[in-house]
C-alpha positions as CSV (number, residue, x, y, z in Angstrom):
1,X,9.4,1.7,-5.7
2,X,6.0,3.1,-4.5
3,X,3.9,5.9,-5.5
4,X,0.7,7.1,-4.3
5,X,-1.8,9.8,-3.6
6,X,-4.6,10.6,-1.1
7,X,-8.1,10.9,-2.4
8,X,-8.7,14.1,-0.2
9,X,-7.2,16.0,2.8
10,X,-8.4,14.7,6.2
11,X,-8.2,15.8,9.8
12,X,-6.3,13.7,12.3
13,X,-9.6,12.3,13.7
14,X,-10.7,11.0,10.2
15,X,-9.8,8.0,8.1
16,X,-7.7,9.0,5.2
17,X,-7.6,6.7,2.2
18,X,-4.6,6.5,-0.2
19,X,-4.1,4.6,-3.5
20,X,-0.7,3.2,-3.8
21,X,1.1,1.3,-6.6
22,X,4.3,-0.7,-5.8
23,X,6.6,-1.9,-8.6
24,X,9.2,-4.6,-7.2
25,X,11.9,-6.4,-9.0
26,X,14.1,-8.9,-7.2
27,X,17.4,-9.7,-9.1
28,X,18.5,-13.1,-9.1
29,X,15.1,-14.5,-8.2
30,X,13.0,-13.5,-11.0
31,X,13.3,-11.3,-14.1
32,X,9.6,-10.0,-13.9
33,X,8.5,-6.8,-12.4
34,X,5.8,-7.4,-9.7
35,X,3.2,-4.6,-9.8
36,X,0.8,-4.2,-6.8
37,X,-1.9,-1.6,-6.5
38,X,-3.0,-1.3,-2.9
39,X,-5.5,0.6,-0.8
40,X,-4.0,2.2,2.3
41,X,-6.1,3.4,5.2
42,X,-4.7,5.8,7.9
43,X,-6.6,6.5,11.0
44,X,-4.8,8.1,14.0
45,X,-2.3,5.5,15.2
46,X,-3.5,2.9,12.7
47,X,-2.0,2.1,9.2
48,X,-3.5,-0.6,7.1
49,X,-2.8,-1.5,3.5
50,X,-4.0,-4.3,1.3
51,X,-3.7,-5.2,-2.3
52,X,-3.3,-8.0,-5.1
53,X,-0.1,-8.2,-7.1
54,X,0.1,-9.3,-10.7
55,X,0.7,-12.8,-9.7
56,X,-2.6,-12.8,-7.9
57,X,-0.9,-12.9,-4.5
58,X,-2.6,-11.0,-1.6
59,X,-0.4,-8.4,0.2
60,X,-1.3,-7.0,3.6
61,X,0.6,-4.7,5.9
62,X,-0.6,-3.5,9.4
63,X,1.0,-1.0,11.7
64,X,0.0,0.6,15.0
65,X,1.9,3.7,16.3
66,X,1.5,4.2,20.1
């Protein structure tokens, strides 16, 4: 599950930052719930997010929309 918010409203030409928090539980693999706060940046066709989970593992996602 993910929840997040943008710090401010931005035009299409501007970079828009978001704060996202992800909670993930994988049954059968672990009984723990993994929490990952992430910073998401959206700029025109680029979508980048990075964060560090409760296990100190880095998470990174990148998407380009053309």
